[in-house]
N, C-alpha and C positions, 0 to 999 in steps of 0.2 A: 687316852695317850697318844703325842702325837710322834711318828715317826721321823727320825733323820737318815734312813736307809732302808732302800726299800729294791726289790729285784723287779724289772717289767718285763713285760710278755717275751720281748727279744732277749732277753738272758743277762744285759745290762745291769750293771747296779746303779743307781742312782743316790747318790748322798746331796742332802740339803746342807746348806751352810746358817749355821743356827743364826749367825748377827745377822744375815740376809737374806731371808726364806726363801726369796724369788730365786737366788742363784743354784742352782743344782748341778753336782758334777755326775754327767756319765761317763761309767767305764766298764771294759770288760772283766770277767771272772781274772782272766789271763794277766791281762793288763795291770791290774789292781795287784796281784801277787808278785809280779815283775817289780813294780813300785815299792811296795812292801820289803822286800827282799831289800834292794836298792838301798834303802832309809836304813834297815837292818844292818847289812854290812860297809854301812859310813860311805858310799858310793858319791853323795852328796860333801863331803866333806864332815868335819867334827859338829857333833851337838854342841847346842848352849848349854850350860849348866844351870840349873835353877838356883 
């Protein structure tokens, strides 16, 4: 099983881009929580409908 999300020894969360596996985003848990909250509250504007 291939994992696309892992936690590194320094505590950062590593997210792998599934379309481009060499691309890895490293983010702290606090920053990820802040980003997700901003998405949920619409801080980045309206979302597109499917």
